C-alpha positions as CSV (number, residue, x, y, z in Angstrom):
1,M,0.4,69.0,-29.8
2,A,-3.0,68.2,-28.3
3,F,-3.9,69.2,-24.8
4,C,-6.7,67.8,-22.6
5,H,-8.7,70.5,-20.9
6,R,-9.9,69.6,-17.3
7,S,-13.5,69.6,-18.5
8,Q,-12.6,66.9,-21.1
9,M,-11.4,64.5,-18.4
10,F,-13.7,61.5,-17.8
11,D,-15.9,61.9,-14.8
12,Q,-14.5,59.2,-12.5
13,S,-17.4,58.9,-10.2
14,L,-20.6,58.6,-12.3
15,G,-20.0,59.7,-15.9
16,S,-19.8,63.0,-17.7
17,G,-22.4,65.2,-19.2
18,Q,-24.4,68.1,-17.8
19,S,-28.1,68.5,-18.1
20,K,-29.4,72.1,-18.3
21,R,-32.0,73.5,-16.0
22,C,-35.4,74.1,-17.5
23,P,-36.4,77.7,-16.7
24,K,-40.0,77.0,-17.3
25,L,-40.3,74.4,-14.6
26,S,-40.5,75.2,-11.0
27,R,-38.7,73.2,-8.4
28,Y,-42.1,72.0,-7.2
29,K,-42.9,70.6,-10.6
30,L,-39.5,69.0,-11.0
31,L,-39.8,67.3,-7.6
32,S,-43.3,66.1,-8.4
33,L,-42.2,64.7,-11.8
34,A,-39.2,63.0,-10.1
35,L,-41.5,61.4,-7.5
36,T,-43.9,60.2,-10.1
37,I,-41.2,58.6,-12.2
38,L,-39.7,57.0,-9.0
39,A,-43.1,55.5,-8.1
40,F,-43.5,54.2,-11.6
41,C,-40.0,52.6,-11.7
42,V,-40.4,50.9,-8.4
43,L,-43.8,49.5,-9.2
44,T,-42.5,48.3,-12.6
45,L,-39.4,46.7,-11.1
46,V,-41.4,45.0,-8.3
47,S,-44.0,43.6,-10.7
48,V,-41.3,42.2,-13.0
49,S,-38.7,40.9,-10.6
50,G,-40.5,40.5,-7.3
51,P,-38.8,40.3,-3.9
52,Q,-35.3,40.1,-5.3
53,T,-35.8,43.6,-6.8
54,I,-36.7,45.0,-3.4
55,K,-33.5,43.5,-2.0
56,T,-31.5,45.1,-4.7
57,I,-33.1,48.4,-4.3
58,T,-32.3,48.4,-0.6
59,R,-28.6,47.6,-1.4
60,I,-28.4,50.4,-4.0
61,S,-30.2,53.0,-1.9
62,V,-27.4,52.5,0.6
63,F,-24.8,52.7,-2.2
64,V,-26.3,55.9,-3.6
65,N,-26.4,57.4,-0.1
66,I,-28.9,60.1,-0.9
67,E,-28.9,61.7,2.5
68,G,-25.1,61.7,2.8
69,A,-25.0,59.0,5.5
70,A,-21.9,56.8,5.8
71,L,-22.0,53.4,4.1
72,K,-21.8,51.9,7.6
73,G,-25.4,52.7,8.2
74,V,-27.4,49.4,8.3
75,N,-30.8,48.4,9.4
76,T,-29.8,47.1,12.8
77,N,-33.3,46.2,13.8
78,A,-33.6,43.9,10.7
79,D,-30.2,42.5,11.3
80,K,-31.1,41.5,14.9
81,R,-34.0,39.4,13.7
82,V,-32.5,35.9,13.6
83,T,-35.4,33.4,13.4
84,T,-35.2,29.8,14.5
85,S,-35.8,28.6,10.9
86,Q,-33.1,30.8,9.6
87,A,-30.7,29.5,12.3
88,N,-31.6,25.9,11.4
89,H,-31.2,26.6,7.7
90,D,-27.7,28.0,8.4
91,L,-26.4,24.7,9.7
92,Q,-25.8,23.0,6.4
93,H,-24.1,19.7,7.2
94,G,-23.4,17.2,10.0
95,D,-22.8,13.5,10.5
96,Q,-25.5,11.2,11.7
97,L,-27.0,13.1,14.7
98,G,-29.7,12.4,17.2
99,S,-32.0,14.7,19.0
100,S,-29.7,14.7,22.1
101,Q,-27.0,16.2,20.0
102,E,-29.3,18.9,18.8
103,D,-29.4,20.2,22.3
104,D,-25.7,20.9,22.1
105,L,-26.2,23.4,19.3
106,Q,-25.2,27.0,20.0
107,K,-23.9,30.0,18.2
108,N,-20.2,30.5,18.4
109,L,-17.9,33.3,17.2
110,P,-16.0,32.3,14.0
111,S,-12.5,30.7,14.3
112,V,-12.0,31.1,10.5
113,I,-12.7,34.1,8.3
114,V,-12.6,34.3,4.5
115,I,-11.3,37.9,4.1
116,G,-11.5,38.1,0.3
117,A,-10.9,38.9,-2.4
118,R,-14.1,40.2,-3.8
119,K,-15.1,38.7,-7.2
120,A,-12.4,36.0,-6.8
121,G,-14.6,33.0,-5.9
122,T,-15.4,33.6,-2.2
123,G,-19.0,32.5,-2.8
124,A,-18.0,29.3,-4.5
125,L,-15.4,28.6,-1.8
126,L,-18.0,28.9,1.0
127,R,-20.5,26.7,-0.9
128,F,-17.9,24.0,-1.5
129,I,-16.5,24.0,2.1
130,N,-20.1,23.5,3.3
131,L,-19.8,20.0,1.9
132,H,-17.6,19.2,5.0
133,P,-19.7,17.9,7.9
134,W,-17.3,19.6,10.4
135,V,-17.8,23.1,9.0
136,V,-20.7,25.6,9.4
137,T,-20.7,29.0,7.8
138,S,-22.8,32.2,8.0
139,R,-25.2,32.4,5.1
140,S,-24.8,36.2,4.6
141,E,-21.8,38.4,4.9
142,P,-21.8,39.8,8.5
143,H,-19.6,42.9,7.7
144,Y,-18.9,43.1,11.4
145,F,-15.3,44.4,11.3
146,D,-15.9,47.0,8.6
147,R,-19.5,48.2,9.0
148,S,-20.9,47.0,12.3
149,Y,-18.0,46.9,14.7
150,W,-19.8,49.2,17.1
151,Q,-22.5,46.6,17.5
152,G,-20.3,44.4,19.7
153,L,-19.5,40.7,19.9
154,D,-23.0,39.6,20.9
155,W,-24.4,41.0,17.7
156,Y,-21.5,39.3,15.8
157,R,-22.3,36.0,17.4
158,S,-26.0,36.4,16.5
159,R,-25.0,36.4,12.8
160,M,-23.3,33.0,13.1
161,P,-25.1,29.7,12.5
162,P,-25.7,27.2,15.3
163,S,-22.9,24.6,15.6
164,L,-21.9,21.6,17.6
165,P,-18.7,21.6,19.8
166,H,-16.6,19.7,17.2
167,Q,-17.6,22.0,14.3
168,V,-15.7,24.9,12.9
169,T,-17.6,28.2,12.5
170,M,-16.6,30.3,9.5
171,E,-17.7,33.5,8.0
172,K,-16.8,35.4,4.8
173,T,-16.8,39.1,4.1
174,P,-14.6,39.9,1.0
175,N,-14.4,43.6,1.9
176,Y,-12.3,42.8,4.9
177,F,-9.2,42.3,2.7
178,V,-9.2,45.9,1.4
179,D,-10.5,47.8,4.5
180,R,-7.6,49.5,6.3
181,S,-9.2,49.3,9.7
182,V,-10.1,45.6,9.6
183,P,-6.7,43.8,10.2
184,E,-6.1,45.5,13.6
185,R,-9.7,44.9,14.7
186,V,-9.5,41.2,13.7
187,H,-6.2,40.9,15.6
188,N,-7.8,42.4,18.7
189,F,-10.7,40.0,18.4
190,N,-8.6,36.9,18.0
191,S,-4.8,37.0,17.4
192,S,-4.7,33.3,16.6
193,I,-7.6,33.2,14.1
194,K,-7.2,31.5,10.8
195,L,-7.7,33.6,7.6
196,I,-8.4,32.5,4.0
197,L,-7.7,34.6,1.0
198,I,-8.6,33.6,-2.5
199,V,-7.2,35.6,-5.5
200,R,-7.4,35.5,-9.3
201,N,-5.9,37.3,-12.2
202,P,-6.1,40.9,-11.1
203,I,-7.3,42.1,-14.5
204,D,-10.2,39.6,-14.7
205,R,-11.1,40.3,-11.1
206,A,-11.3,44.0,-11.8
207,V,-13.5,43.5,-14.8
208,S,-15.8,41.2,-12.8
209,D,-15.9,43.8,-10.1
210,Y,-16.9,46.4,-12.7
211,V,-19.7,44.2,-14.1
212,Q,-21.1,43.7,-10.6
213,L,-21.1,47.4,-9.8
214,K,-22.7,48.1,-13.2
215,V,-25.4,45.5,-12.8
216,D,-26.2,46.7,-9.3
217,L,-26.6,50.2,-10.5
218,E,-28.5,49.4,-13.7
219,S,-31.0,47.3,-11.7
220,V,-32.4,50.5,-10.3
221,V,-31.4,52.9,-13.1
222,C,-34.6,54.9,-12.7
223,M,-33.8,55.7,-9.1
224,Y,-30.2,56.5,-10.0
225,V,-31.2,58.9,-12.8
226,I,-33.7,60.7,-10.5
227,Y,-31.1,61.0,-7.7
228,K,-28.5,62.4,-10.1
229,F,-30.9,64.9,-11.6
230,Y,-32.3,66.1,-8.3
231,K,-29.1,66.3,-6.4
232,H,-26.6,67.5,-9.0
233,N,-28.7,68.4,-12.1
234,T,-26.6,66.0,-14.1
235,S,-27.2,62.8,-16.0
236,G,-24.9,60.2,-17.5
237,T,-24.2,56.5,-18.0
238,Y,-21.9,54.2,-16.1
239,G,-19.5,53.9,-19.0
240,S,-17.4,50.9,-20.1
241,F,-14.6,49.4,-18.0
242,E,-12.0,50.9,-20.2
243,E,-13.5,54.3,-19.9
244,R,-13.4,54.1,-16.1
245,A,-10.1,52.3,-15.7
246,L,-8.0,54.1,-18.3
247,D,-7.5,57.9,-18.5
248,K,-8.8,58.8,-21.9
249,C,-6.3,61.6,-22.3
250,T,-3.1,59.9,-21.2
251,G,-4.0,56.2,-21.5
252,R,-2.7,55.6,-18.0
253,I,-4.4,53.3,-15.5
254,I,-6.5,55.1,-13.0
255,K,-5.3,53.8,-9.6
256,S,-8.1,55.4,-7.7
257,Y,-10.8,53.4,-9.5
258,D,-12.1,50.9,-6.9
259,P,-11.9,47.7,-9.1
260,I,-8.3,48.6,-9.8
261,K,-7.4,49.4,-6.2
262,R,-9.0,46.1,-5.0
263,S,-6.7,44.1,-7.4
264,L,-3.5,45.5,-5.8
265,Y,-3.1,42.4,-3.7
266,S,0.4,43.1,-2.4
267,R,-0.6,46.4,-0.8
268,H,-3.6,44.9,1.0
269,L,-1.7,41.8,2.1
270,D,1.0,44.1,3.7
271,R,-1.5,45.4,6.2
272,W,-2.6,41.9,7.2
273,L,1.0,40.7,7.6
274,T,1.6,43.5,10.0
275,Y,-0.7,41.8,12.5
276,F,-0.7,38.1,11.5
277,N,1.9,35.5,10.7
278,K,2.0,34.2,7.2
279,S,1.2,30.7,8.5
280,Q,-2.2,32.0,9.6
281,I,-3.2,33.0,6.1
282,L,-4.1,30.4,3.5
283,I,-3.9,31.8,-0.1
284,L,-6.1,29.9,-2.7
285,N,-5.9,30.0,-6.5
286,G,-9.2,31.3,-7.8
287,E,-8.5,30.0,-11.3
288,N,-7.9,26.5,-10.0
289,L,-11.0,26.6,-7.8
290,K,-13.0,27.0,-11.0
291,V,-11.5,24.1,-12.9
292,K,-10.4,21.7,-10.0
293,P,-12.3,22.8,-6.9
294,W,-11.6,19.5,-5.1
295,E,-7.8,20.4,-5.1
296,E,-8.4,23.8,-3.4
297,M,-10.8,22.2,-0.9
298,L,-8.1,19.7,0.1
299,K,-5.8,22.7,0.9
300,V,-8.6,24.2,3.1
301,E,-9.1,20.9,4.9
302,R,-5.4,20.6,5.6
303,F,-5.1,24.2,6.7
304,L,-8.0,23.8,9.2
305,Q,-6.7,20.4,10.2
306,L,-9.9,18.6,9.2
307,P,-10.2,15.0,8.0
308,P,-10.5,15.0,4.2
309,K,-14.1,14.6,3.2
310,I,-14.5,16.6,0.0
311,V,-13.7,14.6,-3.1
312,R,-14.0,14.7,-6.9
313,N,-17.4,13.1,-7.1
314,H,-18.9,15.9,-5.0
315,F,-18.8,18.2,-8.0
316,V,-20.5,18.2,-11.4
317,Y,-19.5,20.5,-14.3
318,N,-22.2,22.8,-15.5
319,E,-21.8,23.4,-19.3
320,T,-24.2,26.4,-19.3
321,K,-22.5,28.3,-16.5
322,G,-19.0,27.1,-17.3
323,F,-17.9,26.1,-13.8
324,Y,-18.4,23.3,-11.3
325,C,-21.5,23.0,-9.1
326,V,-22.2,20.8,-6.0
327,Q,-23.5,17.3,-6.7
328,T,-26.2,17.4,-4.1
329,S,-26.9,13.7,-4.1
330,N,-23.3,13.0,-3.0
331,A,-22.9,16.1,-0.8
332,V,-24.4,15.1,2.6
333,T,-25.5,12.1,4.6
334,T,-29.1,11.6,5.5
335,T,-30.0,12.4,9.1
336,T,-32.9,11.1,11.2
337,T,-34.4,14.3,12.4
338,A,-36.5,16.8,10.6
339,A,-34.6,19.7,12.0
340,F,-31.3,18.5,10.5
341,Q,-32.9,17.6,7.3
342,E,-34.0,21.2,6.9
343,A,-30.6,22.4,8.1
344,K,-28.7,20.4,5.5
345,R,-30.8,21.6,2.5
346,W,-29.2,24.2,0.2
347,P,-31.7,26.1,-2.0
348,E,-29.8,25.1,-5.1
349,S,-26.9,23.0,-6.2
350,C,-25.2,25.7,-8.3
351,L,-24.3,29.3,-7.5
352,G,-26.9,31.8,-8.5
353,D,-27.6,33.5,-11.8
354,T,-25.3,36.4,-10.9
355,K,-22.4,34.0,-11.4
356,G,-21.0,33.2,-14.8
357,R,-22.1,36.5,-16.4
358,E,-20.6,37.5,-19.7
359,H,-17.9,40.0,-19.2
360,P,-16.8,42.7,-21.7
361,K,-13.8,41.9,-23.9
362,L,-10.9,44.3,-23.5
363,R,-9.1,45.7,-26.5
364,P,-5.6,44.1,-26.8
365,E,-3.9,47.4,-26.2
366,A,-6.0,48.0,-23.1
367,R,-5.2,44.6,-21.7
368,K,-1.5,45.1,-22.4
369,A,-1.6,48.4,-20.5
370,L,-3.3,46.7,-17.5
371,Q,-0.8,43.8,-17.6
372,E,2.1,46.2,-17.5
373,F,0.5,48.1,-14.7
374,F,-0.2,45.1,-12.5
375,A,3.1,43.2,-13.2
376,P,5.2,44.8,-10.4
377,F,2.4,44.5,-7.9
378,N,2.0,40.8,-8.8
379,E,5.7,40.1,-8.4
380,R,5.7,41.6,-4.9
381,F,2.6,39.5,-4.1
382,F,4.2,36.3,-5.3
383,K,7.4,37.0,-3.3
384,K,5.3,37.5,-0.1
385,I,3.3,34.3,-0.5
386,G,6.2,32.2,-1.9
387,E,4.0,31.0,-4.8
388,R,3.4,32.0,-8.4
389,F,0.2,32.1,-10.4
390,D,-0.1,32.2,-14.2
391,W,-1.5,35.8,-14.6
392,N,0.3,36.6,-17.9
393,R,-2.7,36.1,-20.1
């Protein structure tokens, strides 16, 4: 009979393996070496990837949290800088508008929030709903109710795009769905608000979540290795999804692993139903959004009581990416002012290169274990929403 010693258990946080101290190197020399490597890595990354790398480094430096600060720490000074060009760019669509109507533009608090789920198609959902001339959305995730609640409603409003009186303001922050404190905060903000939740097969969502976390970390792998060595004198790799999601000793699913926890839809939905009526929450099918986005958009239009504007010919299938993109030539009407021309222009017709990544294939036995684990949670979720999705593959 084989036993697993505690030291053999997989390191759930950042991989196993200990690196020994080198007695011949002083702490000063180690620190100097680390700083030299860090400078080399940063310069190399910037020269190869440009500004996008700097953005990623900023994101990961918060994630790594070297100084032990909470993840809620954000650069509030940078967040408050909302330029006129950015505001104009945020207003994607509108009907034929004159300069007098531009005077009616103002920033409003959202009346609709896409609360999740992460890696289930929230980005595509927001891109597609922007085809509607009566909807405007925030270009970035405000994270007001989970990270910046202390900043107040004026700050929250500043993160919204300018809109006209007849337009619906919408924001999306997928982390809201799983954060325990958010439902009550949203209810206190607006008890009659409308919420949209998009879900997909919990296994596929968890794998996609893993890939995102892994890519984010590997994009600054040099910084990560230095951080690990300097803070804990350890090194290691991120590991495969199966290594992180399944206990290598027992074969059981590790419920505490974040991508697994985020896929337990029924548990998270319970918290929202404590504060909101079921009629206030629209549940969308992430798999169908990928193959027939116009059908899911019609559900959104009906839920928001908007006239139907988004139709089949607004979309074009991208063979390379494997999903539908916006047909920009059919997406918007031409306006007569330069300001609205700029406001209506998306930087691209398809979602970015981070979408459509190749995901690792799971071993049949691993997928079966995950299916058996998620099955009871899925059943409870289906009963709550009164609808079933085909997640048995």
